[in-house]
N, CA, C and O atoms as a Tinker XYZ file with bonds, in Angstrom:
   304  protein
     1  N      2.575000  -24.350000    3.219000    73     2
     2  CA     3.544000  -24.304000    2.220000    64     1     3
     3  C      3.059000  -22.889000    1.461000    63     2     4     5
     4  O      1.865000  -22.789000    1.177000    81     3
     5  N      3.808000  -21.993000    1.190000    73     3     6
     6  CA     3.469000  -20.657000    0.658000    64     5     7
     7  C      2.538000  -20.904000   -0.692000    63     6     8     9
     8  O      2.560000  -22.028000   -1.193000    81     7
     9  N      1.782000  -19.944000   -1.241000    73     7    10
    10  CA     0.715000  -20.112000   -2.222000    64     9    11
    11  C      1.508000  -20.261000   -3.752000    63    10    12    13
    12  O      1.233000  -21.017000   -4.683000    81    11
    13  N      2.458000  -19.368000   -3.645000    73    11    14
    14  CA     3.211000  -19.457000   -4.674000    64    13    15
    15  C      4.466000  -20.246000   -5.028000    63    14    16    17
    16  O      5.286000  -19.887000   -5.873000    81    15
    17  N      4.541000  -21.510000   -4.195000    73    15    18
    18  CA     5.440000  -22.255000   -4.008000    64    17    19
    19  C      5.341000  -23.357000   -5.398000    63    18    20    21
    20  O      4.245000  -23.767000   -5.781000    81    19
    21  N      6.495000  -23.712000   -5.999000    73    19    22
    22  CA     6.284000  -24.288000   -7.183000    64    21    23
    23  C      5.539000  -26.114000   -7.217000    63    22    24    25
    24  O      5.028000  -26.691000   -8.177000    81    23
    25  N      5.780000  -26.694000   -5.585000    73    23    26
    26  CA     5.227000  -27.732000   -5.319000    64    25    27
    27  C      3.801000  -27.792000   -4.504000    63    26    28    29
    28  O      3.375000  -28.810000   -3.958000    81    27
    29  N      3.076000  -26.384000   -4.525000    73    27    30
    30  CA     1.922000  -26.243000   -3.934000    64    29    31
    31  C      0.875000  -27.316000   -4.123000    63    30    32    33
    32  O      0.705000  -27.463000   -5.333000    81    31
    33  N      0.046000  -28.185000   -3.367000    73    31    34
    34  CA    -0.722000  -28.863000   -3.610000    64    33    35
    35  C     -1.873000  -28.563000   -4.838000    63    34    36    37
    36  O     -2.592000  -29.297000   -5.516000    81    35
    37  N     -1.720000  -27.512000   -4.780000    73    35    38
    38  CA    -2.993000  -26.827000   -5.810000    64    37    39
    39  C     -3.007000  -27.331000   -7.193000    63    38    40    41
    40  O     -3.956000  -27.535000   -7.950000    81    39
    41  N     -1.277000  -27.542000   -7.408000    73    39    42
    42  CA    -1.074000  -27.935000   -8.882000    64    41    43
    43  C     -1.364000  -29.347000   -9.174000    63    42    44    45
    44  O     -1.585000  -29.796000  -10.299000    81    43
    45  N     -1.346000  -29.993000   -8.105000    73    43    46
    46  CA    -1.610000  -31.639000   -8.307000    64    45    47
    47  C     -3.179000  -31.956000   -8.172000    63    46    48    49
    48  O     -3.762000  -32.811000   -8.838000    81    47
    49  N     -3.749000  -31.158000   -7.236000    73    47    50
    50  CA    -5.165000  -31.449000   -7.053000    64    49    51
    51  C     -6.160000  -30.966000   -8.129000    63    50    52    53
    52  O     -7.073000  -31.659000   -8.578000    81    51
    53  N     -5.824000  -29.449000   -8.560000    73    51    54
    54  CA    -6.658000  -29.013000   -9.195000    64    53    55
    55  C     -7.757000  -27.694000   -8.355000    63    54    56    57
    56  O     -8.455000  -26.785000   -8.805000    81    55
    57  N     -7.495000  -28.110000   -7.177000    73    55    58
    58  CA    -8.291000  -26.901000   -6.100000    64    57    59
    59  C     -7.515000  -25.911000   -6.281000    63    58    60    61
    60  O     -6.344000  -26.131000   -5.970000    81    59
    61  N     -7.776000  -24.783000   -6.718000    73    59    62
    62  CA    -7.067000  -23.535000   -6.666000    64    61    63
    63  C     -7.580000  -22.252000   -5.718000    63    62    64    65
    64  O     -7.302000  -21.064000   -5.880000    81    63
    65  N     -8.465000  -22.894000   -4.616000    73    63    66
    66  CA    -8.984000  -21.949000   -3.503000    64    65    67
    67  C    -10.295000  -22.537000   -2.817000    63    66    68    69
    68  O    -10.816000  -23.637000   -2.998000    81    67
    69  N    -10.607000  -21.699000   -2.141000    73    67    70
    70  CA   -11.977000  -22.025000   -1.609000    64    69    71
    71  C    -13.015000  -22.015000   -2.601000    63    70    72    73
    72  O    -12.969000  -21.431000   -3.683000    81    71
    73  N    -14.004000  -22.746000   -2.119000    73    71    74
    74  CA   -15.159000  -22.922000   -3.105000    64    73    75
    75  C    -16.573000  -22.008000   -2.726000    63    74    76    77
    76  O    -17.392000  -22.334000   -1.866000    81    75
    77  N    -16.631000  -21.004000   -3.435000    73    75    78
    78  CA   -17.586000  -19.875000   -3.387000    64    77    79
    79  C    -18.953000  -20.606000   -2.774000    63    78    80    81
    80  O    -19.631000  -20.010000   -1.937000    81    79
    81  N    -19.260000  -21.742000   -3.176000    73    79    82
    82  CA   -20.612000  -22.195000   -2.503000    64    81    83
    83  C    -20.603000  -22.488000   -0.835000    63    82    84    85
    84  O    -21.553000  -22.495000   -0.051000    81    83
    85  N    -18.846000  -22.781000   -0.544000    73    83    86
    86  CA   -19.154000  -23.231000    1.152000    64    85    87
    87  C    -19.323000  -22.038000    1.741000    63    86    88    89
    88  O    -19.085000  -22.064000    2.949000    81    87
    89  N    -19.681000  -20.907000    1.265000    73    87    90
    90  CA   -19.681000  -19.650000    1.852000    64    89    91
    91  C    -21.124000  -19.307000    2.162000    63    90    92    93
    92  O    -21.447000  -18.545000    3.073000    81    91
    93  N    -22.120000  -20.023000    1.206000    73    91    94
    94  CA   -23.556000  -19.889000    1.182000    64    93    95
    95  C    -24.090000  -20.624000    2.511000    63    94    96    97
    96  O    -23.887000  -21.783000    2.872000    81    95
    97  N    -24.858000  -19.571000    3.149000    73    95    98
    98  CA   -25.686000  -20.312000    4.461000    64    97    99
    99  C    -26.775000  -21.263000    3.900000    63    98   100   101
   100  O    -27.550000  -20.992000    2.982000    81    99
   101  N    -26.698000  -22.620000    4.722000    73    99   102
   102  CA   -27.506000  -23.654000    4.773000    64   101   103
   103  C    -27.180000  -24.452000    3.633000    63   102   104   105
   104  O    -27.929000  -25.373000    3.306000    81   103
   105  N    -25.973000  -24.152000    2.897000    73   103   106
   106  CA   -25.717000  -24.852000    1.690000    64   105   107
   107  C    -24.613000  -26.092000    1.803000    63   106   108   109
   108  O    -23.444000  -25.788000    2.042000    81   107
   109  N    -25.002000  -27.576000    1.622000    73   107   110
   110  CA   -24.106000  -28.544000    1.878000    64   109   111
   111  C    -23.637000  -29.216000    0.612000    63   110   112   113
   112  O    -24.273000  -29.865000   -0.218000    81   111
   113  N    -22.295000  -28.878000    0.679000    73   111   114
   114  CA   -21.437000  -29.094000   -0.771000    64   113   115
   115  C    -21.397000  -30.790000   -0.957000    63   114   116   117
   116  O    -20.958000  -31.245000   -2.012000    81   115
   117  N    -21.820000  -31.588000   -0.012000    73   115   118
   118  CA   -22.234000  -32.913000   -0.334000    64   117   119
   119  C    -23.636000  -33.251000   -0.692000    63   118   120   121
   120  O    -23.870000  -34.032000   -1.615000    81   119
   121  N    -24.528000  -32.718000   -0.030000    73   119   122
   122  CA   -25.690000  -33.258000   -0.068000    64   121   123
   123  C    -26.610000  -32.352000   -1.202000    63   122   124   125
   124  O    -27.687000  -32.807000   -1.588000    81   123
   125  N    -26.185000  -31.251000   -1.619000    73   123   126
   126  CA   -26.890000  -30.395000   -2.183000    64   125   127
   127  C    -26.441000  -30.091000   -3.891000    63   126   128   129
   128  O    -26.862000  -29.158000   -4.575000    81   127
   129  N    -25.641000  -30.980000   -4.248000    73   127   130
   130  CA   -24.973000  -31.126000   -5.614000    64   129   131
   131  C    -25.401000  -32.244000   -6.102000    63   130   132   133
   132  O    -25.122000  -33.326000   -5.587000    81   131
   133  N    -26.164000  -32.106000   -7.205000    73   131   134
   134  CA   -26.397000  -33.538000   -8.013000    64   133   135
   135  C    -25.285000  -34.315000   -8.865000    63   134   136   137
   136  O    -24.447000  -33.707000   -9.530000    81   135
   137  N    -25.336000  -35.430000   -8.805000    73   135   138
   138  CA   -24.303000  -35.900000   -9.778000    64   137   139
   139  C    -24.586000  -36.081000  -11.248000    63   138   140   141
   140  O    -25.549000  -36.708000  -11.689000    81   139
   141  N    -23.770000  -35.545000  -11.881000    73   139   142
   142  CA   -24.070000  -35.583000  -13.398000    64   141   143
   143  C    -24.539000  -36.796000  -13.845000    63   142   144   145
   144  O    -24.341000  -37.849000  -13.239000    81   143
   145  N    -25.180000  -36.698000  -14.925000    73   143   146
   146  CA   -25.402000  -38.052000  -15.638000    64   145   147
   147  C    -24.326000  -38.969000  -16.397000    63   146   148   149
   148  O    -24.418000  -40.193000  -16.477000    81   147
   149  N    -23.401000  -38.273000  -16.885000    73   147   150
   150  CA   -22.611000  -38.759000  -17.396000    64   149   151
   151  C    -21.819000  -39.878000  -16.256000    63   150   152   153
   152  O    -21.724000  -41.067000  -16.558000    81   151
   153  N    -21.503000  -39.568000  -15.487000    73   151   154
   154  CA   -20.983000  -40.457000  -14.152000    64   153   155
   155  C    -21.982000  -41.357000  -13.785000    63   154   156   157
   156  O    -21.761000  -42.538000  -13.516000    81   155
   157  N    -23.142000  -40.790000  -13.768000    73   155   158
   158  CA   -24.128000  -42.023000  -13.049000    64   157   159
   159  C    -24.267000  -43.033000  -14.043000    63   158   160   161
   160  O    -24.777000  -44.083000  -13.650000    81   159
   161  N    -23.827000  -42.939000  -15.617000    73   159   162
   162  CA   -24.173000  -43.685000  -16.336000    64   161   163
   163  C    -22.927000  -44.636000  -16.443000    63   162   164   165
   164  O    -23.094000  -45.854000  -16.515000    81   163
   165  N    -21.776000  -44.116000  -16.453000    73   163   166
   166  CA   -20.599000  -44.713000  -16.285000    64   165   167
   167  C    -20.598000  -45.583000  -15.071000    63   166   168   169
   168  O    -20.593000  -46.811000  -15.153000    81   167
   169  N    -20.602000  -45.056000  -14.165000    73   167   170
   170  CA   -20.461000  -46.039000  -12.754000    64   169   171
   171  C    -21.505000  -46.879000  -12.395000    63   170   172   173
   172  O    -21.222000  -48.050000  -12.141000    81   171
   173  N    -22.955000  -46.415000  -12.305000    73   171   174
   174  CA   -24.045000  -47.309000  -11.885000    64   173   175
   175  C    -24.313000  -48.183000  -13.017000    63   174   176   177
   176  O    -24.287000  -49.393000  -12.792000    81   175
   177  N    -24.569000  -47.774000  -14.202000    73   175   178
   178  CA   -24.991000  -48.787000  -15.164000    64   177   179
   179  C    -24.212000  -49.617000  -15.652000    63   178   180   181
   180  O    -24.539000  -50.803000  -15.678000    81   179
   181  N    -22.794000  -49.118000  -16.236000    73   179   182
   182  CA   -22.089000  -50.087000  -16.672000    64   181   183
   183  C    -21.142000  -50.805000  -16.028000    63   182   184   185
   184  O    -20.550000  -51.783000  -16.485000    81   183
   185  N    -20.980000  -50.228000  -14.778000    73   183   186
   186  CA   -20.141000  -50.561000  -13.769000    64   185   187
   187  C    -20.831000  -51.938000  -12.644000    63   186   188   189
   188  O    -20.222000  -52.880000  -12.139000    81   187
   189  N    -22.213000  -51.587000  -12.550000    73   187   190
   190  CA   -22.953000  -52.446000  -11.517000    64   189   191
   191  C    -24.556000  -53.006000  -12.123000    63   190   192   193
   192  O    -24.957000  -54.144000  -11.879000    81   191
   193  N    -25.097000  -52.329000  -12.671000    73   191   194
   194  CA   -26.316000  -52.727000  -13.253000    64   193   195
   195  C    -25.975000  -53.602000  -14.531000    63   194   196   197
   196  O    -26.412000  -54.752000  -14.514000    81   195
   197  N    -25.384000  -53.270000  -15.429000    73   195   198
   198  CA   -25.616000  -54.035000  -16.384000    64   197   199
   199  C    -24.896000  -55.423000  -16.453000    63   198   200   201
   200  O    -25.330000  -56.375000  -17.101000    81   199
   201  N    -23.668000  -55.429000  -15.662000    73   199   202
   202  CA   -23.078000  -56.692000  -15.306000    64   201   203
   203  C    -24.031000  -57.668000  -14.679000    63   202   204   205
   204  O    -23.997000  -58.877000  -14.906000    81   203
   205  N    -24.918000  -57.050000  -13.843000    73   203   206
   206  CA   -25.831000  -57.965000  -12.871000    64   205   207
   207  C    -26.586000  -58.230000  -13.626000    63   206   208   209
   208  O    -26.813000  -59.427000  -13.447000    81   207
   209  N    -27.330000  -57.778000  -14.628000    73   207   210
   210  CA   -28.484000  -57.991000  -15.436000    64   209   211
   211  C    -27.942000  -58.975000  -16.467000    63   210   212   213
   212  O    -28.831000  -59.662000  -16.970000    81   211
   213  N    -26.722000  -59.216000  -16.904000    73   211   214
   214  CA   -26.206000  -60.232000  -17.823000    64   213   215
   215  C    -25.518000  -61.348000  -17.258000    63   214   216   217
   216  O    -24.845000  -62.167000  -17.883000    81   215
   217  N    -25.747000  -61.320000  -15.959000    73   215   218
   218  CA   -25.344000  -62.650000  -14.923000    64   217   219
   219  C    -23.826000  -62.647000  -14.807000    63   218   220   221
   220  O    -23.150000  -63.658000  -14.617000    81   219
   221  N    -23.376000  -61.458000  -14.935000    73   219   222
   222  CA   -21.758000  -61.182000  -14.874000    64   221   223
   223  C    -21.199000  -60.917000  -13.399000    63   222   224   225
   224  O    -20.041000  -60.834000  -12.992000    81   223
   225  N    -22.356000  -60.820000  -12.780000    73   223   226
   226  CA   -22.082000  -60.142000  -11.462000    64   225   227
   227  C    -23.205000  -60.864000  -10.244000    63   226   228   229
   228  O    -24.414000  -60.843000  -10.474000    81   227
   229  N    -22.838000  -61.277000   -9.388000    73   227   230
   230  CA   -24.005000  -61.745000   -8.427000    64   229   231
   231  C    -24.169000  -60.585000   -7.402000    63   230   232   233
   232  O    -23.398000  -59.667000   -7.125000    81   231
   233  N    -25.450000  -60.912000   -6.905000    73   231   234
   234  CA   -26.124000  -60.194000   -5.765000    64   233   235
   235  C    -25.237000  -60.283000   -4.494000    63   234   236   237
   236  O    -24.532000  -61.289000   -4.421000    81   235
   237  N    -25.172000  -59.468000   -3.578000    73   235   238
   238  CA   -24.849000  -59.700000   -2.547000    64   237   239
   239  C    -25.709000  -59.431000   -1.353000    63   238   240   241
   240  O    -26.624000  -58.610000   -1.420000    81   239
   241  N    -25.405000  -60.189000   -0.120000    73   239   242
   242  CA   -26.163000  -60.322000    1.015000    64   241   243
   243  C    -26.396000  -58.944000    1.572000    63   242   244   245
   244  O    -25.388000  -58.254000    1.724000    81   243
   245  N    -27.799000  -58.326000    1.969000    73   243   246
   246  CA   -27.785000  -57.118000    2.825000    64   245   247
   247  C    -26.886000  -57.439000    4.025000    63   246   248   249
   248  O    -26.500000  -58.519000    4.473000    81   247
   249  N    -26.643000  -56.009000    4.460000    73   247   250
   250  CA   -25.833000  -56.070000    5.574000    64   249   251
   251  C    -26.759000  -55.453000    6.734000    63   250   252   253
   252  O    -26.955000  -54.238000    6.689000    81   251
   253  N    -27.284000  -56.129000    7.668000    73   251   254
   254  CA   -28.263000  -56.110000    8.594000    64   253   255
   255  C    -27.459000  -55.463000    9.546000    63   254   256   257
   256  O    -26.427000  -55.984000    9.967000    81   255
   257  N    -27.989000  -54.006000   10.034000    73   255   258
   258  CA   -27.292000  -53.607000   11.361000    64   257   259
   259  C    -28.231000  -53.780000   12.451000    63   258   260   261
   260  O    -29.418000  -53.491000   12.298000    81   259
   261  N    -27.677000  -54.331000   13.773000    73   259   262
   262  CA   -28.299000  -54.665000   14.752000    64   261   263
   263  C    -28.549000  -53.365000   15.458000    63   262   264   265
   264  O    -27.704000  -52.472000   15.390000    81   263
   265  N    -29.824000  -53.189000   16.230000    73   263   266
   266  CA   -30.011000  -52.025000   16.921000    64   265   267
   267  C    -30.448000  -52.630000   18.689000    63   266   268   269
   268  O    -31.594000  -52.844000   19.085000    81   267
   269  N    -29.292000  -52.779000   19.419000    73   267   270
   270  CA   -29.495000  -53.329000   20.424000    64   269   271
   271  C    -30.513000  -52.734000   21.368000    63   270   272   273
   272  O    -31.197000  -53.447000   22.103000    81   271
   273  N    -30.603000  -51.414000   21.337000    73   271   274
   274  CA   -31.426000  -50.842000   22.334000    64   273   275
   275  C    -32.807000  -50.465000   21.892000    63   274   276   277
   276  O    -33.670000  -49.881000   22.548000    81   275
   277  N    -32.862000  -50.947000   20.547000    73   275   278
   278  CA   -34.603000  -50.656000   20.053000    64   277   279
   279  C    -34.416000  -49.365000   20.048000    63   278   280   281
   280  O    -35.102000  -48.772000   20.880000    81   279
   281  N    -33.711000  -48.703000   19.388000    73   279   282
   282  CA   -33.816000  -47.051000   19.216000    64   281   283
   283  C    -34.647000  -46.769000   18.177000    63   282   284   285
   284  O    -34.221000  -47.023000   17.050000    81   283
   285  N    -35.619000  -46.354000   18.281000    73   283   286
   286  CA   -36.666000  -45.634000   17.019000    64   285   287
   287  C    -36.035000  -44.874000   16.145000    63   286   288   289
   288  O    -36.369000  -44.833000   14.961000    81   287
   289  N    -35.086000  -44.214000   16.629000    73   287   290
   290  CA   -34.520000  -43.182000   15.501000    64   289   291
   291  C    -33.699000  -43.691000   14.588000    63   290   292   293
   292  O    -33.328000  -42.993000   13.644000    81   291
   293  N    -33.278000  -45.036000   14.741000    73   291   294
   294  CA   -32.477000  -45.888000   13.891000    64   293   295
   295  C    -33.282000  -46.610000   13.293000    63   294   296   297
   296  O    -33.979000  -47.435000   13.882000    81   295
   297  N    -33.325000  -46.350000   11.617000    73   295   298
   298  CA   -34.250000  -47.331000   10.941000    64   297   299
   299  C    -33.478000  -48.290000   10.309000    63   298   300   301
   300  O    -34.228000  -49.123000    9.801000    81   299
   301  N    -31.991000  -48.611000   10.062000    73   299   302
   302  CA   -31.479000  -49.486000    9.520000    64   301   303
   303  C    -30.462000  -49.706000   10.039000    63   302   304
   304  O    -29.739000  -50.610000    9.622000    81   303
């Protein structure tokens, strides 16, 4: 779709071009950006930890991954 088209996805997504950080060598957009505190509190504390401590949410069993070849590189 042309950049100037009225229905270009950038109007719906808010992404208006390439991120300049994508051009930085050895910079990973997923691992090198810290989560902001506001979203951590909203999602982790109020959505998970507080209901757990109040007894409104139960713990779940851990998901054990099987390492059939006993590969030392696989830790979990």
